[in-house]
N, C-alpha and C positions, 0 to 999 in steps of 0.2 A: 441459703440453706434449703435444700429441697426435701419435701416430705415424701416419705416412702409409702406408696400405696399398698395396703394390705386387703386381701379379699378372703372372706370366710369360705372354706371349702364346703362343697355340697356334701350332705350326709344322707344316709339311708336309714329307714326304719321299717320293719316288717310287722304286719298285723299278725295276731295270734290265729290259730286255727279257728275257722267259723264254728259257732256252736248253736246256730239257730235251727239247723236241721229242716225237716219237712214241717214239723210243728212242735213247739216247745222243746227244742233241742233234740228231738228224736229223729234220726235220719231214716232213709227209706228202708234200710234193713231192719231197724227197730220197729218201724211201722208194720212191715210184713210179719215180723215175729208176733207182735201184739194182735194183729188181725187174724193170723192163723190160730192163735190161742183162744180168741174170743169166738170164732166161728162155731165150734161144736157146742159151746155154751148157749149161743143164740138158737141153734137148731133145737136143743132140748127145751128152751123156753117157749119157742113157737109151738112145739108139740105139747106144751103144758106139762112137762115132766120135770118138776122141780128137783126131785132127787137126782135124776140124771144130770141136770144142769149143775148141781152142787158137786157131784163126782167129777164131771168134766172140768169144772173150774179148779178143783184141787189138783187134777192131773196136769192141766195146761198152765197152771200158775207159774212154774219155773220158766216156761217158754216166754210168757209175758214179761216176767221179771228180767229175763235175759235181754229182751228188747229195750227195757228201760235203763238198765245199768250198762256202763261202758268200762272197757279196760284202760290201762294207762296209755295205750296207743290211740284211744278215742274211738274204737270200734265196739259195736254192741257185744255184750257177753255171749249172746247166742252165736254170733259169727265166729267168735274166738273158740267156743266149744266145738263148732262145726269144723274149724281149721284143725283143732287137736285130733278130732275123730278121723279126719281125712289123712292126717299124717300117720296116725296109728294104723289105719287100713293099708296105707302104702308101705309102711314098715313091715307089717305082717305078710304082705304079698312080695316082699323083697324089692320093692320099687325104689327104696331109698339107697340101694347099692347099685352102682352102674359100672359095668365093665365093657370096654369096647370090644365088639365082635372081631374075632380073628377071621382071616380070609383075604381075598384080593381087595386092594384099595381101588375104589371107583373114582376115576379122575373127575375133578370138578365138583365133588360132593363133600359137604361139610356136615359131619356127624356130631351132634351135641346131645348131652343127656336130656331126656324128656322130649326131644324133637327129632325123632328118626326120619331120615329121608325128606326133610323139609327144606333145607337150604342148599343152594348151588353157588359155586364160585365162578363168576364170569370175569372177563378182562377186556377193557376197551382197547381201541387201536393204539392209544398212547401208553398202554401198559398199566393203567390204573385198575384197581379191584372194584368189582360190583358184587355185593352179596344179594342173591335173589331168593326171596321168600316165596315159595310156590303156593303156600296156603293163602297168604294175604295178598299176593300179587304186588309186592312192594320190593323196591330196590334200594339198597343202602350203600352210600359212598363215604369214604373216610379220608380226611386230610390231617397231616401233622402241621401244627401252627406254632409260631413263635412271635413274641411281642416284647417290648421293653419291660413289661411286667405290670399286671393289674394288682398283684398281691401287696398288701400292706405288711411289711416285715423289715426287720433290721438289716437284712442283707440286700434289700431292694436297691436297684441302681437307678430307678426312675423317681422323679420328684412327685409329690402329691398332685401338683397341677398336671403333670404329664399323665399320671394315672387317671385323673378325672377326664382328660381329653380322650384317652383311649377307651374308657368305659362309655363315654358319650357316643363315640364312633361305633362301638360294639352294640349298643342299644339301637342305633340306627339300622344296623344289619339285621338284628333280631326282629325289628318292626317290619322290615322288608319281607322276611320269611313268613310272617303272619298273613301277608297279602298275596302270597304265592300259593294258590289252592292245591297244587300238586305236592307241596311239602307236608307230609303227614307227621313227622317227628324230627326233632333236633336234639342230638345228644352231645354234650360237651364233657370231655373227660380230662382229668389230670392224674397222672400216674407217677408215684414216687417209688424208686427202687434203688438198691445199691448199684453204683456204676461199675465200670470195668476198664482196666488198662491192658487187657489181654492182647489187643492189636498192637499197641505201643510196645508191649513186651516182646511180641513176635518180631517186630521190626528191629528192635534193639538186639535181640539174640542173633538175628540174621547177619548183623554187622561183625559179630565175633570180636568185639573190642575188649581190651584188657587194660589194666593200669588203674591208678588212683581216680582218674576222671570217670572211667567206666564204673568203678565201684560206687562213686558218689551218685552217678545217674541211676544206678540200680537201687540204691537206697531210697532215692527220691520216688522211684516207681513203686517201691514197696509201701512207702508212707501214703502215696496217693491212692493206692488200691484200697486202703482202709477208709479213706476220707471222701472219695468221689461219690456223688449222688446224681442220678439222672431223674429229671422231672419232665418227661414229654407230655405235651398237651395235644389233644385231637378233637376234631369236630366231625360228627357223623350226621349226614342228612339222609333221611328215609323218604323216598318218593313213592307216592301211591300211584301206580300205573294201571290199576284195575278199575278205576271209576273216576268220574268227573273230569276235571281239567287234565289230570295226568294221563288218562286213557286217550283223550283227544290229542294230546301232544305226541304220544307214541304212534297213533295212527297217522298223524301228519308227517312222521319220520319213517313211514313205511311199515309200521306195525311189527309184531313179533319181537324176537330177541334183539335184532338189529335196531328196531325202533327204540327199545328200552335203553340200549347202550348209547344211542345218539342223544336221547333226552338226558341221560346221566352226564355225558360229556358237556352238554350245554349248561347244565347246572354247575359243573365244575368250573367252567370258564367264568360264569357270572359271579359265583361265590368267591372265586379267587380275586377278581377285580374289586368286589365290595370289601373284602377283608383287608386288602392292601390299602385301599383308600381310607379305611377306618384306623390305620396305624399299625397293622400287623407287619412284621418284617419278613415272615416266611410263611408260605402256604404250599405244602407239598402233598400231592395226592398219593396215597399208599398203593404200592404194588401188592399183588396177592401174597407174596412171601413176606413182605414187611408187615402186612396186616396180621397174618397168621403168627408171626413171631411175638406180637404183643399178647395175644390170648394164650399162646403156648407158654410164654414166660410167666404169666400169672399163675397158671395151674401147676407149673413145674419150674420153680425158681432155681432149683439146683442145676437144672440143665441150661440155664441162661448163659453160663460161661461158654459152653460149646457154641451156642447161638452167636454170642458176641465175637467169638473167634473168627466167624465167617463174614464179619462186616467188611465191606469193600471188595469181596470176592464175587465170583459168578454165582455162588450158592448162598449169598447173603439171605438171612431170614430162615423161614421154615416152609416146607411144602404145605400149602393151604389145606390139603386133605388130612394132614396130621395135626391140625391146630387144636382140635378138641382134646379133652382129657382122656387118658387111658383108663382111669378109674375115678370114681367119686362116691364117697360115703357121706350121707347126710345125717346129722343129728339135730336135736332141738335148736341149738343155738350156735352151731358151727358146722362146717363141711370140710372133709379131708379129700384132697386130690393127690395126683401122682407123687409129689414130694413136698406138699405144703398143707397147712391148716388155714382156714379162712373163716371170718365172721362178717356177715353183711348187716349193715345198719340202714335204717331209714331216717332221713332228716325230718324230725317231727315238728321242730320249731326253728325259725330263723331269728336273728336279733330283734328284740322288741323295744330296744332303746336306740336312740340315735347313735350311729356309728359311721365311720368313714368307709367308703367303698374299698374293697380289698381285704375285708375282715377275714376271709377264708384263708389268708396267708398263715394264720395260726394253725390251721388244719394241715395245709400243704407242707409246712415245715415242722410238723410234730416230731419229737424225739423221745426215745426211751430214757430212763434214768441213767443208762450207760452212755448216753450221748450219741446213739446211732439213730439215723432217720427211720421212722416207722414206715415199713413197706405197705403201701395202700393204693387203692384206685378210687378216686372220687368221680361220680357220674351225675351229671345234671341233665335230666331228660325233660324236654319241653314239647308240649303239644300245642301247635298253633290253633287259635280259636278265631274264626272269621269275625269281623267287626259286628256284623248284624247279630250273630249268635251270642257274642259277648254282651252286647247291650240287652238282649232278651234275658240272659241269665241274671244280669244285675237287676232288671225290672222284676223278675220273679223272686229274687232274694229280698228285694225291698218289700214286696207284698207279704212274703213270709214273716219278715221282721215286724211289720206293722200288725199283722194278726197276732203274733206272739206278744207284742207290746200291749195290745188292747186287752188280751187275756190277763197279762201280769198286772196291768194297771188296776184291775179290780181287786188285786190281792196285795202284793208287796211293792209293785211298781218295777220299772226297768232298773237294771244294775249298770255299774260302770262297764262291765264286760259287754253288755248288750249295746251300750252306746259306742263302744270301740268297734263292734261289728258294723254299726251304721256308718261310722267314719271311714271304715275300710271300703265300704261300698262307694262312698263319695270319692275316695282316692282312686279306685279302679275306674270309675266312670270318667273322672278328670283325665286320667292317662289316655283313655280311649279318645276323648275329645281332642287331646293334644296330638293325636295321630301316632301314638307309640305302639298300638296293636297289643295283643295279649297272647303271651306264651305261658301256658300253665306248667310251670317248672316243678319237678319233684326231684329231691336229692337222695342219692344212695352212696354208701361208702363201704368198701370191702377192705378189711385189714387182713394182711397175709403174713404168715411166719412159717418157719421150717418145722418147728416143734410145737406141741400144745402149750407147754409152759411159756415159750416165747410169744405165742399168740395172746395168752392172758396178759402178759406184761405189756405187749404192744397195744392191746385194746384199752388197758387202763391209761396209758399215756395219751392215746388218741382221744378218749373221753374227756380227759382233763383239758387238752388243747381245745377241743370243741366247746367245752363249757366256757373257757376263757374268751372264745370268739362269740359267745352268746348263742351258740348253736346247740340244740338238744338232739341227741342221737338215741334212737330206740332200736334194739336188736329185732330183726325180722324173724321172730321165733316161728318154727315149723315151716319156714319158707326159705331156708338157707340155700338149697340147690337152685331154685328159681332165681333168687336174687343174685347169686354168684354168676350164673351163666349169663344173665341179662347185662351184668356190668362187665364181665371179662370179655364178652363177645358182643360188641354193639351192632346188632343186626336188625334193630328197629322193632323188637318185640315189645319193649316197655314192660310194665308191671301193672297188674290189676289192683 
């Protein structure tokens, strides 16, 4: 009788957002607010003008209080008020409403709201797209990837052990990116949208079949049209060619546009090899028209049927110059584009209890109460941190923690939350010692619907699914345009 070996699957657990700040939980923005508020008071005190100091203190007290208190998103109240004022100013100036300018289309130019004449669309010799950011001198390349599945979900075809192996391979690839100094940003996206059978329908119509069998096949197509869901995944690498290692690489390949394209092709080759070795089953670098179709489909989902109808033809996709939205109206907590409404979220907290990898499957497979998949785009933006800099940050954070702990010890002592921050520093340092590297990931989620009512329904379903996964979503109030554009068009901008 042979014993069956069982192995406990590895679990993941995330730390809460750090709360130590620069001092006593006050971050740099709060310190600046308090410093600015105190300065005029000190000026009057030095001048021995007690009355002036009292008046200045009364006037500047709200600014100091704004630096001490924080919003639900964890930002100082002063910064939140500043954000509201900036949005109000932009709205009064008509800057929250965007309309694409009429006139001749400039070939190779990508026009996005808030970023006029900033991006160019290049193409490598192999036909892959390169988005060139003239302002930051960065080039972004995007590939569509497929794998047996990292998501933990009831419809998953991979076993937990297979998922664990795939995730381990993926982490190896991420670690390699942190050691490549020319990689400025890594963006991983998962997009969920209703699928289409328009190509299959066209092929069937071309056969002009009749009879019971044809009727049965047509009925199957009609049923499939309501059920099929597409979930493409992409990885975008943003290469810094304007400084450091990236600039040297471009020069070694002849410099200029040709040098940038050569460096991009080199990164495509090495990334493809690394991902395939990690267990991915498909790595296909997007062409300009394929890349444009994704962004265009996000801002104009009603037009996606026409885009899908061109799949497999010489005109598959969308002309990259037309990828941007024709119109965009921004409000406090949503944005309206050509034929859709969107709400952008920031992932404020990840699961703080032990959970199996693939927990984001609950988000990827979110459904409304009608049983339809929630149309959304999830974007995970990672900024590589060199090993030396990462260790310096940890040392600085430890020093801040000790200073805060010494101050608190004289009063109520450190809390469980403080101890959790210290343990998080230990875990981060251990990961670096183990050679994993550090990618500072930030998550964004855009929920899309055709009508405003459908958006509210979809957002409610998504928030419930995220909560079930242990993920906390916060609406990016007053930043809906910036968030939507950054997610819909992965061109390496990131978010502040």
